[in-house]
C-alpha positions in Angstrom: -18.0 1.9 23.9 -14.8 1.7 22.0 -16.5 -0.3 19.2 -19.4 2.3 19.5 -17.0 5.5 18.6 -15.5 3.3 16.0 -18.4 3.1 14.5 -20.0 6.5 15.0 -16.0 7.7 13.6 -16.7 5.6 10.8 -20.5 7.1 9.9 -19.1 10.4 10.5 -16.1 9.6 7.9 -18.4 8.6 5.1 -21.3 10.8 5.7 -23.5 8.1 6.5 -24.6 9.9 9.7 -26.4 12.6 7.8 -28.3 10.1 5.4 -29.7 8.1 8.9 -30.4 11.4 10.8 -32.8 12.3 7.8 -34.1 8.7 7.4 -35.0 8.8 10.8 -36.5 12.5 11.0 -38.9 11.2 7.9 -39.8 8.2 9.6 -40.8 9.5 13.3 -42.3 12.8 11.4 -44.1 10.6 8.8 -45.5 8.4 12.1 -46.8 11.5 13.7 -48.5 12.8 10.7 -50.4 9.5 9.4 -51.4 9.4 13.4 -52.9 12.7 13.7 -54.6 12.3 10.2 -55.7 8.8 11.2 -57.4 8.4 14.7 -57.8 4.3 14.0 -54.3 4.1 14.1 -52.1 4.0 17.0 -48.7 5.5 16.8 -46.9 2.6 17.2 -48.2 1.4 14.4 -48.2 4.2 12.7 -44.3 4.0 13.3 -44.5 0.5 11.8 -46.2 1.5 8.7 -43.7 4.5 8.0 -40.7 2.1 8.3 -42.2 -0.8 6.0 -43.6 2.4 3.6 -39.8 4.1 3.6 -38.3 0.9 2.7 -40.5 0.0 -0.2 -41.5 -3.9 1.6 -45.3 -2.3 1.9 -47.2 -5.2 4.0 -50.4 -3.5 3.0 -51.5 -4.0 6.8 -51.9 -0.9 7.5 -53.1 2.0 5.0 -54.2 5.6 5.3 -57.7 6.1 4.1 -58.2 10.1 4.9 -56.7 12.7 2.3 -53.9 14.1 4.9 -53.1 10.4 5.8 -52.9 9.6 1.9 -50.7 12.9 1.7 -48.3 11.5 4.2 -48.3 8.3 2.2 -46.8 9.9 -0.8 -44.5 12.1 0.1 -42.6 9.5 2.3 -42.7 6.8 -0.5 -41.4 10.1 -3.0 -38.8 11.4 -0.4 -38.1 7.6 1.2 -37.0 5.8 -1.8 -34.6 8.7 -2.8 -32.6 9.0 0.5 -32.8 5.0 0.8 -31.1 4.8 -2.2 -28.3 7.1 -1.5 -27.8 5.2 1.8 -27.8 2.0 -0.1 -25.6 3.5 -2.9 -22.9 4.9 -0.1 -22.9 1.6 1.7 -22.1 -0.2 -2.0 -19.7 2.4 -3.0 -17.8 2.0 0.5 -17.3 -1.6 -0.2 -16.3 -1.5 -3.8 -13.8 1.3 -2.9 -12.3 -1.0 -0.2 -11.8 -3.7 -2.6 -10.3 -1.5 -5.5 -7.9 -0.4 -2.4 -6.9 -4.3 -1.6 -6.4 -5.3 -5.2 -4.1 -1.9 -5.5 -2.2 -3.0 -2.5 -3.4 0.3 -0.8 -4.7 -1.2 2.7 -2.4 -2.1 6.0 -3.8 -5.5 7.9 -3.4 -6.5 11.9 -3.4 -10.3 11.3 -1.1 -11.9 13.8 1.0 -14.9 13.5 0.8 -14.4 9.7 3.9 -14.9 7.0 4.9 -11.7 5.4 6.2 -12.1 2.0 8.3 -10.1 0.2 9.1 -9.1 -3.6 7.0 -11.1 -6.2 9.1 -13.7 -8.8 7.6 -17.2 -10.1 9.4 -18.9 -7.1 7.0 -16.8 -4.9 4.5 -18.4 -6.7 5.5 -21.8 -6.2 6.3 -20.6 -2.7 2.5 -20.2 -2.3 1.7 -23.0 -4.0 3.2 -24.8 -1.4 2.3 -23.4 1.7 -1.7 -23.9 0.4 -0.4 -27.8 -0.2 -0.1 -27.9 3.5 -2.8 -28.5 5.9 -0.8 -26.0 8.7 -0.6 -23.4 6.4 -3.8 -23.9 3.8 -5.6 -20.9 5.4 -2.9 -19.0 7.1 -3.1 -15.3 5.9 0.2 -14.1 3.7 0.9 -10.6 3.6 2.4 -9.8 0.1 4.5 -6.5 0.0 5.8 -5.8 -3.7 6.2 -3.2 -6.1 3.8 -4.5 -8.6 0.6 -3.0 -9.8 -2.0 -5.9 -8.6 -2.5 -8.3 -6.0 -0.7 -11.3 -8.7 -2.8 -14.4 -7.2 -6.5 -15.0 -7.1 -5.8 -16.2 -3.2 -8.6 -15.4 -0.4 -6.2 -15.5 2.2 -3.6 -13.7 0.5 -3.2 -9.9 0.9 -1.6 -7.1 -1.2 0.7 -4.0 0.0 1.9 -2.1 -3.1 5.8 -0.2 -2.5 9.1 -1.5 -1.9 10.2 -3.5 1.6 10.6 -0.4 4.1 9.5 0.5 7.8 6.1 1.9 6.1 5.3 -1.0 4.5 6.2 -3.5 7.2 4.3 -1.8 9.6 1.1 -1.8 7.5 1.8 -5.3 7.2 1.6 -5.7 10.8 5.3 -7.1 11.4 5.3 -6.8 15.0 2.8 -9.3 15.0 4.1 -11.7 12.4 5.7 -14.8 12.5 7.7 -15.2 9.9 9.4 -13.0 7.2 10.6 -14.5 3.9 12.6 -12.2 1.6 12.6 -13.4 -2.1 15.0 -12.0 -4.8 14.0 -9.1 -7.0 14.5 -10.6 -10.5 14.2 -7.2 -12.3 17.6 -6.4 -10.7 20.9 -7.9 -12.0 22.2 -10.7 -9.1 24.5 -8.2 -7.3 21.9 -5.7 -6.6 19.2 -8.5 -6.2 21.6 -9.5 -3.1 22.4 -6.0 -2.2 18.8 -5.2 -1.8 17.5 -8.7 0.0 20.4 -7.8 2.8 18.9 -4.2 3.4 15.5 -5.6 3.6 16.7 -7.8 6.1 18.3 -5.5 8.3 15.1 -3.5 8.1 13.0 -6.1 9.1 15.1 -7.2 11.8 15.9 -4.0 13.1 11.9 -3.6 13.6 11.2 -6.8 15.0 14.3 -9.2 15.9 11.9 -11.8 17.3 10.5 -12.5 13.4 11.9 -15.7 11.6 13.6 -14.1 8.7 14.3 -16.6 5.5 16.4 -14.9 2.8 16.7 -16.2 -0.7 20.7 -15.0 -2.1 21.6 -15.4 -5.4 25.9 -15.5 -4.9 27.1 -17.6 -1.6 29.4 -14.9 -1.0 26.7 -12.9 0.4 25.9 -15.0 2.8 27.9 -13.2 5.8 26.2 -10.0 5.2 23.0 -11.5 5.3 24.2 -13.3 8.7 25.3 -9.8 10.4 21.8 -8.7 9.8 20.5 -11.4 11.5 18.7 -13.8 9.2 17.4 -17.3 10.6 17.6 -18.8 7.4 19.7 -18.0 4.2 18.4 -20.1 1.2 21.0 -19.6 -1.8 19.3 -20.9 -5.0 21.8 -21.2 -7.6 24.5 -22.8 -5.2 21.7 -25.1 -4.2 20.7 -26.2 -7.5 24.1 -26.8 -8.5 25.2 -28.9 -5.6 22.0 -31.2 -6.3 22.5 -31.3 -10.0 26.7 -32.7 -9.2 25.3 -35.2 -6.5 22.6 -36.6 -8.9 25.5 -37.0 -11.4 27.2 -39.2 -9.3 24.4 -40.8 -7.7 21.4 -41.4 -9.8 18.2 -40.8 -8.5 18.9 -38.4 -5.3 17.1 -35.1 -7.2 14.0 -37.4 -7.2 14.0 -38.3 -3.3 14.6 -34.4 -2.6 11.6 -33.3 -5.0 9.5 -35.7 -3.1 10.7 -34.3 0.2 10.5 -30.6 -0.6 7.0 -30.4 -2.2 4.3 -31.0 0.0 1.9 -32.2 -2.9 3.1 -35.6 -3.2 4.9 -38.3 -1.6 6.5 -38.1 2.0 7.7 -34.5 3.5 10.0 -33.2 5.8 8.6 -31.8 9.4 9.7 -30.3 12.3 8.1 -31.7 15.8 8.0 -31.0 19.0 10.1 -34.2 21.1 7.2 -36.1 22.5 7.2 -36.0 26.1 7.9 -39.3 27.4 11.1 -39.2 24.9 12.7 -36.6 26.9 16.1 -37.5 28.9 16.7 -40.6 25.9 19.3 -40.8 23.2 19.1 -40.7 19.8 19.2 -44.0 18.9 16.4 -44.9 21.0 14.5 -41.9 20.0 14.7 -42.9 16.4 13.6 -46.4 16.9 10.5 -45.3 18.5 9.5 -42.8 16.1 10.1 -45.2 13.4 8.2 -47.6 15.2 5.0 -45.8 16.2 4.9 -43.1 13.8 6.5 -44.5 10.7 9.1 -41.8 10.0 12.5 -41.4 10.5 14.5 -38.7 12.4 17.2 -36.6 9.9 18.0 -33.8 12.7 17.6 -32.7 15.7 17.6 -28.6 16.4 18.4 -27.5 19.5 16.3 -25.4 22.0 17.4 -22.2 21.2 16.6 -22.7 17.2 20.2 -21.6 16.4 22.0 -25.1 16.4 20.5 -28.2 14.0 22.6 -31.4 14.3 22.3 -33.5 11.4 22.7 -37.4 11.2 23.8 -36.9 15.2 25.5 -39.5 17.0 23.6 -42.4 18.8 24.3 -41.3 22.3 23.4 -37.8 21.9 20.7 -37.0 24.7 17.7 -35.5 23.3 16.2 -32.4 25.6 12.6 -31.8 26.4 12.6 -28.4 24.5 14.5 -30.0 21.8 12.6 -30.6 17.9 12.8 -33.5 15.5 13.2 -33.0 11.9 11.8 -36.2 10.3 10.7 -37.7 7.2 7.0 -39.0 7.1 4.1 -39.1 4.7 1.9 -37.2 7.5 2.3 -35.2 10.0 3.4 -37.4 13.0 0.3 -37.8 15.2 -2.2 -36.8 12.6 -2.0 -39.7 10.3 -5.0 -40.5 8.3 
């Protein structure tokens, strides 16, 4: 009943109900008229004839022979094609309008477990490309909130909301049911203003839904503490990451190649976070490390504790891993999904 009420409300809003009522009356009246003028045609057959004629199908299995019946036929042909044309034109205009609204970022969405991407820049384009290269996120809905004119990518699973990050746009993106929010820097602003906007966006997101996992891009490491006060789950300082990687590569040649391979899902080995296999619960790290290498051909780099706030890189050999902990590993394929 709820779906029927929703459908009826939609038909009334678009004035389609009036067209359908007129079309139904035309079919009923013409059926009665044909049955009256054509005594050899039963009312059920007359109803079939009216429907076939008004839709311009015209099977020819039934046809009027009397003058009155033919007048009815001419009337339903002339009137019916006009009403049917109005109906199809109305439906087409609804689809066109919806397409325009979608591309212009005027729609709202009700996805669950989706990703919300805030702001648009060249790095956001690469983020989406990397996500689509991973089988786990290849078709996951991504809702982009950005103050740009049109949807920037031809991606069937990318949805666009025009505007700045605010309570209104986040509600339209269904923040309450989102799995992750990624807040990118607004490159149109100066570095100080970029980070200030990112921190404010993080505060808005975390206030509306403290349970969503938030990842924030910053320009200056000095602003990390402000972002932590806003309860961001992960903070990535782009400039600091690049300079540290460059300086490390200058000393230890080849490190940047390893990092590039691990951070890209498009070639080579990748980084994965996986649940601890149940049979390994309660074992020490060195035992789990050995078994994961032997059974899954992957290398365990770190352990993430159950609350996700503590990540232990290169854990000590004697560290006991609990069943609720997760492993961060290097592998060519997702462990357990090897091809």
